[in-house]
C-alpha positions as CSV (number, residue, x, y, z in Angstrom):
1,M,0.0,0.0,0.0
2,S,1.2,3.6,-0.6
3,E,0.2,6.8,1.0
4,L,-0.6,9.9,-1.1
5,K,-1.2,13.4,0.1
6,C,-3.7,15.7,-1.6
7,P,-1.9,19.0,-2.7
8,H,-5.1,20.9,-2.2
9,C,-6.6,19.7,1.1
10,G,-3.6,18.0,2.7
11,K,-5.5,14.9,3.3
12,V,-3.5,11.6,3.3
13,F,-5.0,8.5,1.8
14,T,-3.7,5.1,0.8
15,V,-3.8,3.5,-2.6
16,D,-2.8,0.0,-3.7
17,E,-0.2,-0.6,-6.4
18,S,-2.8,-1.1,-9.2
19,D,-4.4,2.3,-8.4
20,Y,-1.0,4.0,-8.1
21,A,0.0,2.6,-11.5
22,A,-3.2,3.8,-13.0
23,I,-2.8,7.3,-11.6
24,L,0.8,7.4,-12.7
25,Q,-0.2,6.3,-16.2
26,Q,-2.8,9.1,-16.3
27,V,-0.3,11.7,-15.1
28,H,2.3,10.5,-17.6
29,S,-0.1,10.6,-20.5
30,K,-1.3,14.2,-19.7
31,E,2.3,15.4,-19.2
32,F,3.3,13.7,-22.5
33,E,0.4,15.3,-24.3
34,R,1.2,18.7,-22.9
35,E,4.9,18.2,-23.8
36,V,4.0,17.3,-27.4
37,E,1.7,20.2,-27.7
38,K,4.3,22.4,-26.2
39,R,6.9,21.1,-28.7
40,I,4.5,21.6,-31.6
41,E,3.7,25.1,-30.5
42,E,7.5,25.9,-30.1
43,R,8.1,24.4,-33.6
44,L,5.2,26.3,-35.1
45,G,6.5,29.4,-33.5
46,Q,10.0,28.8,-34.8
47,V,8.6,28.1,-38.3
48,R,6.4,31.2,-38.1
49,A,9.4,33.3,-36.9
50,E,11.6,32.0,-39.6
51,E,8.9,32.7,-42.2
52,E,8.3,36.1,-40.8
53,L,12.1,36.8,-40.9
54,K,12.3,35.6,-44.5
55,V,9.3,37.8,-45.4
56,A,10.8,40.8,-43.6
57,Q,14.1,40.3,-45.3
58,A,12.4,39.9,-48.7
59,I,10.4,43.0,-48.0
60,A,13.5,44.9,-46.9
61,N,15.4,43.7,-50.0
62,E,12.6,44.7,-52.3
63,R,12.2,48.0,-50.5
64,K,16.0,48.7,-51.0
65,K,15.7,47.7,-54.7
66,L,12.6,49.8,-55.0
67,E,14.3,52.8,-53.4
68,K,17.3,52.4,-55.8
69,D,14.9,52.2,-58.7
70,I,13.1,55.3,-57.5
71,D,16.4,57.1,-56.9
72,K,17.5,56.1,-60.5
73,V,14.2,57.4,-61.9
74,K,14.6,60.6,-59.9
75,D,18.1,61.1,-61.3
76,Q,16.8,60.4,-64.8
77,L,14.0,62.9,-64.3
78,L,16.4,65.5,-62.9
79,K,18.8,65.0,-65.8
80,A,15.9,65.2,-68.3
81,R,14.7,68.5,-66.7
82,E,18.3,69.9,-66.7
83,E,18.7,68.8,-70.4
84,R,15.3,70.4,-71.3
85,Q,16.2,73.6,-69.5
86,K,19.6,73.7,-71.2
87,L,18.0,73.1,-74.6
88,V,15.3,75.7,-74.0
89,G,17.9,78.2,-72.9
90,Q,20.0,77.5,-76.0
91,L,17.0,77.8,-78.3
92,E,15.9,81.0,-76.6
93,M,19.4,82.4,-76.9
94,A,19.7,81.5,-80.5
95,E,16.3,82.9,-81.3
96,T,17.2,86.2,-79.5
97,Q,20.5,86.4,-81.3
98,K,18.8,85.9,-84.7
99,K,16.1,88.5,-83.8
100,L,18.9,91.0,-83.0
101,E,20.7,90.2,-86.3
102,I,17.5,90.6,-88.2
103,T,16.7,93.9,-86.4
104,E,20.3,95.1,-87.1
105,A,20.2,94.1,-90.7
106,T,16.8,95.7,-91.2
107,S,18.0,98.9,-89.5
108,K,21.1,99.0,-91.7
109,L,19.0,98.4,-94.8
110,E,16.6,101.2,-93.9
111,I,19.5,103.6,-93.3
112,A,21.1,102.6,-96.6
113,N,17.7,103.0,-98.4
114,Q,17.1,106.4,-96.8
115,K,20.7,107.6,-97.7
116,Q,20.2,106.4,-101.2
117,K,16.9,108.2,-101.4
118,N,18.4,111.4,-100.0
119,D,21.3,111.2,-102.5
120,Y,18.9,110.5,-105.3
121,E,16.7,113.5,-104.4
122,S,19.8,115.7,-104.1
123,K,20.9,114.7,-107.5
124,L,17.5,115.2,-109.0
125,Q,17.4,118.7,-107.4
126,L,20.9,119.5,-108.8
127,Q,19.9,118.2,-112.2
128,K,16.8,120.2,-112.2
129,S,18.7,123.3,-111.4
130,Q,21.2,122.5,-114.2
131,Y,18.3,121.9,-116.7
132,E,16.6,125.2,-115.6
133,G,19.9,127.1,-116.2
134,E,20.4,125.4,-119.6
135,L,16.8,126.1,-120.6
136,Q,17.2,129.7,-119.6
137,Q,20.4,129.9,-121.6
138,A,18.6,128.2,-124.5
139,Q,15.8,130.7,-124.3
140,T,18.2,133.5,-124.4
141,Q,19.8,132.0,-127.5
142,I,16.4,131.6,-129.1
143,D,15.6,135.2,-128.6
144,F,19.0,136.2,-129.9
145,Y,18.8,134.0,-133.0
146,K,15.2,135.1,-133.7
147,D,16.6,138.7,-133.8
148,L,19.4,137.6,-136.1
149,K,17.2,135.4,-138.3
150,A,17.0,137.8,-141.2
151,K,20.8,138.3,-141.1
152,M,21.7,134.7,-140.6
153,S,20.7,133.5,-144.1
154,T,23.5,135.4,-145.8
155,K,26.1,134.0,-143.4
156,M,24.8,130.4,-143.5
157,I,24.7,130.3,-147.3
158,G,28.2,131.5,-147.4
159,E,29.3,129.1,-144.7
160,S,28.5,125.4,-144.7
161,L,26.3,124.3,-141.9
162,E,28.5,121.4,-141.3
163,V,31.5,123.6,-140.9
164,H,29.6,125.8,-138.5
165,C,28.7,122.9,-136.2
166,Q,32.2,121.5,-136.4
167,T,33.6,124.9,-135.4
168,Q,31.2,125.2,-132.5
169,F,32.1,121.8,-131.2
170,D,35.9,122.3,-131.6
171,Q,35.7,125.5,-129.5
172,I,34.6,123.6,-126.4
173,R,36.0,120.1,-127.1
174,S,38.9,120.4,-124.7
175,T,36.8,121.6,-121.7
176,A,33.4,119.9,-122.1
177,F,34.1,116.9,-124.3
178,R,37.7,115.8,-123.7
179,N,37.0,112.1,-124.1
180,A,34.6,112.6,-127.0
181,Y,34.8,111.5,-130.7
182,F,33.2,113.8,-133.3
183,E,34.1,113.2,-136.9
184,K,32.6,113.1,-140.4
185,D,30.9,109.8,-141.3
186,N,32.9,108.6,-144.3
187,D,31.7,105.0,-144.2
188,A,29.3,104.5,-147.1
189,R,29.6,100.7,-147.3
190,T,25.9,100.2,-146.5
191,G,24.9,102.5,-149.3
192,S,24.3,105.7,-147.3
193,K,26.0,107.8,-144.6
194,G,25.3,110.6,-142.2
195,D,27.2,113.8,-141.8
196,F,28.8,113.4,-138.3
197,I,29.1,110.7,-135.7
198,F,29.5,111.7,-132.0
199,R,30.6,109.2,-129.3
200,D,31.6,110.0,-125.7
201,Y,33.3,107.9,-123.2
202,S,33.7,107.8,-119.4
203,D,37.2,108.0,-117.8
204,D,37.4,104.3,-117.7
205,G,36.7,103.9,-121.4
206,V,33.0,102.9,-121.3
207,E,30.9,104.4,-124.1
208,Y,27.8,106.0,-122.7
209,L,26.6,108.3,-125.5
210,S,26.5,108.1,-129.3
211,I,24.7,110.4,-131.8
212,M,24.3,110.3,-135.6
213,F,24.1,113.9,-136.9
214,E,22.6,115.0,-140.2
215,M,22.9,118.8,-141.3
216,K,20.4,120.3,-143.7
217,N,20.5,123.9,-145.1
218,E,18.7,125.4,-148.0
219,M,18.8,128.7,-149.9
220,E,15.6,130.8,-149.8
221,T,15.7,131.0,-153.6
222,T,15.6,127.2,-154.1
223,A,12.6,126.3,-156.2
224,T,11.8,122.9,-154.5
225,K,11.4,123.3,-150.8
226,H,12.2,120.3,-148.6
227,R,10.6,119.4,-145.3
228,N,12.4,118.1,-142.2
229,E,10.3,115.0,-142.3
230,D,11.7,114.0,-145.7
231,F,15.0,113.0,-144.1
232,F,13.8,111.1,-141.0
233,K,13.7,107.7,-142.5
234,E,17.2,107.8,-144.0
235,L,18.6,109.3,-140.8
236,D,17.1,106.5,-138.7
237,K,18.6,104.0,-141.1
238,D,22.0,105.5,-140.7
239,R,21.7,105.6,-136.9
240,K,21.0,101.9,-136.8
241,E,23.6,100.9,-139.3
242,K,26.3,102.8,-137.5
243,G,25.2,101.6,-134.0
244,C,24.3,105.0,-132.6
245,E,21.8,105.5,-129.8
246,Y,20.4,108.9,-130.9
247,A,19.7,110.6,-134.2
248,V,19.7,114.4,-134.6
249,L,18.8,116.5,-137.6
250,V,20.4,119.9,-137.5
251,S,18.2,121.8,-139.9
252,M,17.6,125.3,-141.4
253,L,14.6,123.9,-143.4
254,E,11.0,125.1,-142.8
255,S,12.3,128.4,-141.4
256,D,8.7,129.7,-140.9
257,N,7.6,126.6,-138.9
258,E,7.2,127.7,-135.3
259,L,7.4,124.2,-134.0
260,Y,11.0,123.9,-135.1
261,N,11.8,127.5,-134.2
262,Q,10.8,127.1,-130.6
263,G,13.6,124.8,-129.6
264,I,14.4,121.1,-129.4
265,V,11.7,119.0,-131.1
266,D,11.4,115.3,-130.1
267,V,10.1,113.2,-133.0
268,S,10.6,109.8,-131.3
269,H,6.8,109.2,-131.8
270,K,7.8,108.5,-135.4
271,Y,11.4,107.4,-135.1
272,E,13.0,106.2,-131.9
273,K,15.3,108.6,-130.1
274,M,15.3,111.2,-132.9
275,Y,15.4,115.0,-132.4
276,V,15.2,118.1,-134.8
277,I,17.0,121.3,-133.8
278,R,18.2,124.6,-135.2
279,P,21.9,125.2,-135.3
280,Q,21.8,127.3,-132.1
281,F,20.8,124.2,-130.2
282,F,23.6,122.0,-131.4
283,I,25.8,122.3,-128.3
284,P,23.0,122.5,-125.8
285,L,21.4,119.3,-127.1
286,I,24.7,117.4,-126.9
287,S,25.2,118.7,-123.4
288,L,21.7,117.7,-122.4
289,L,22.1,114.2,-123.8
290,K,25.5,113.9,-122.2
291,N,24.2,114.8,-118.7
292,T,21.2,112.4,-119.1
293,S,23.4,109.6,-120.3
294,L,25.9,110.2,-117.5
295,N,23.1,110.1,-115.0
296,A,21.9,106.9,-116.6
297,L,25.4,105.4,-116.4
298,Q,25.5,106.4,-112.7
299,Y,22.1,105.0,-112.1
300,K,23.1,101.8,-113.8
301,Q,26.1,101.6,-111.5
302,E,23.9,102.4,-108.5
303,L,21.4,99.8,-109.7
304,L,24.2,97.3,-109.9
305,S,25.2,98.2,-106.3
306,V,21.6,97.9,-105.2
307,R,21.4,94.5,-106.9
308,E,24.5,93.4,-105.0
309,Q,22.9,94.7,-101.8
310,N,19.8,92.7,-102.7
311,L,22.0,89.7,-103.3
312,D,23.5,90.2,-99.8
313,I,19.9,90.4,-98.5
314,T,19.1,87.2,-100.4
315,H,22.1,85.5,-98.8
316,F,21.0,86.8,-95.4
317,E,17.5,85.4,-96.1
318,E,19.1,82.1,-97.1
319,D,21.1,82.1,-93.9
320,L,17.9,82.8,-92.0
321,A,16.1,80.0,-93.7
322,T,19.0,77.7,-92.9
323,F,18.8,78.7,-89.3
324,K,15.1,78.1,-89.2
325,T,15.6,74.7,-90.8
326,G,18.4,73.9,-88.3
327,F,16.3,75.3,-85.4
328,A,13.4,73.0,-86.4
329,R,15.7,70.0,-86.7
330,N,17.2,70.7,-83.2
331,Y,13.7,71.2,-81.8
332,E,12.7,67.9,-83.4
333,L,15.7,66.1,-81.9
334,A,15.0,67.7,-78.5
335,S,11.4,66.5,-78.7
336,R,12.6,63.0,-79.5
337,K,14.9,63.1,-76.5
338,F,12.0,64.3,-74.3
339,K,9.9,61.5,-75.7
340,D,12.6,58.9,-75.1
341,A,13.0,60.2,-71.5
342,I,9.2,60.0,-71.0
343,D,9.2,56.4,-72.5
344,E,12.0,55.4,-70.1
345,I,10.0,56.9,-67.2
346,D,7.0,55.0,-68.3
347,K,9.1,51.8,-68.5
348,S,10.4,52.4,-64.9
349,I,6.8,53.0,-63.7
350,Q,5.8,49.7,-65.3
351,H,8.8,48.0,-63.7
352,L,7.9,49.5,-60.3
353,Q,4.3,48.4,-60.8
354,K,5.5,44.8,-61.4
355,I,7.6,45.0,-58.2
356,K,4.5,46.3,-56.4
357,D,2.4,43.5,-57.8
358,A,5.1,40.9,-56.8
359,L,5.2,42.3,-53.2
360,T,1.4,42.3,-53.0
361,S,1.5,38.6,-54.2
362,S,4.2,37.8,-51.6
363,E,2.1,39.4,-48.9
364,N,-0.9,37.3,-50.0
365,N,1.2,34.1,-49.9
366,L,2.5,35.0,-46.5
367,R,-1.0,35.6,-45.2
368,L,-2.2,32.3,-46.6
369,A,0.9,30.5,-45.1
370,N,0.1,32.2,-41.7
371,N,-3.5,31.0,-42.0
372,K,-2.4,27.5,-42.8
373,A,0.0,27.6,-39.8
374,D,-2.8,28.7,-37.6
375,D,-5.0,26.0,-38.9
376,L,-2.3,23.3,-38.4
377,T,-3.2,20.3,-36.2
378,I,-1.7,16.9,-35.3
379,K,-4.5,15.3,-37.2
380,K,-3.8,17.2,-40.4
381,L,0.0,16.6,-40.0
382,T,-0.5,12.8,-39.7
383,K,-3.3,12.5,-42.2
384,N,-1.1,10.8,-44.8
385,N,1.5,9.5,-42.4
386,P,0.3,6.3,-40.6
387,T,3.6,5.8,-38.8
388,M,3.5,9.2,-37.1
389,R,-0.2,8.8,-36.4
390,A,0.5,5.5,-34.6
391,R,3.2,7.1,-32.6
392,F,0.9,10.0,-31.6
393,E,-1.8,7.4,-30.7
394,E,0.7,5.5,-28.6
395,A,1.6,8.8,-26.8
396,G,-2.1,9.4,-26.2
397,A,-2.2,12.6,-28.3
398,K,-5.6,14.1,-29.2
399,F,-6.5,14.4,-32.9
400,S,-8.7,17.4,-33.7
């Protein structure tokens, strides 16, 4: 017999060996079951801790990788902004520079045009004054020759009109026409010839004026009276054959015709660049045509200069067009770079989204694993393992 003392009430009672063995077996079974459950709990806790540690490490690693990707994207965005600001600054600077160049070129062109206009107006005013003086002088000569008209016939008949004109010209050749050619037309190869050919040249040897002269005089007692118009056709033919620009008939014919007595008569409506004059207008007409041709020569030279300026403007416009083309090309390249940068950013965002989706999936798997761990029992662990089930049964474990 054995004595046992109750731990709660302190009462001592006796049990036989069979009862003691039964109690001992009962105690041993409960202790073993608690120990197994304790071991299972500890193992589950350890597994859970290891899984949580792995998850934490995975999350930490993914977070670091994500932060690196974010920093890389930030750097790319920063570089893209800096590149954009740099390109915008360069474009603005280039545009400002070209605007300044255009403004400066326009200003210079306006100044040059204004100067040319002022010079032209000054020359016109000077020419007008010269013409007015020459006209006044011509009018004085008209009045003088009208007064001498009755006396002139005796002199002109006794003196050839050709010799008279030659003498007038020779008197002022050295001062007014030092580069001029004025000689008799002796070339009759074409079947006809004029009386005199006048050619004048610039200091650099450029011919700027040529005149075919025909002199006609007639005695008052001549039975058949000629008209000035009778000689126009032949004079025009001689002018063209000898390569002269103007044709001038110096005539004493139709002495009573007031049209020819008033001054220089332009008959270019019948024959191109043809004039009829009295002898007193011989030198004034040459001077008038000389001044006009000199001005024309000067205007031609100025026109050539203006054309060269226009050519420079054309080159400037071509350079401007080239700049616009280059500007558009650079803008297109910059736009492409911006697009490429945006595409890279979109790719990074897609990559980050994939990482996010992967993390979300990992979190779901961990949650499911945790739920499975919480739902883990001895029965489920030994369901397909008869050996472990038998061992747990021998240990008196509960299956639930």
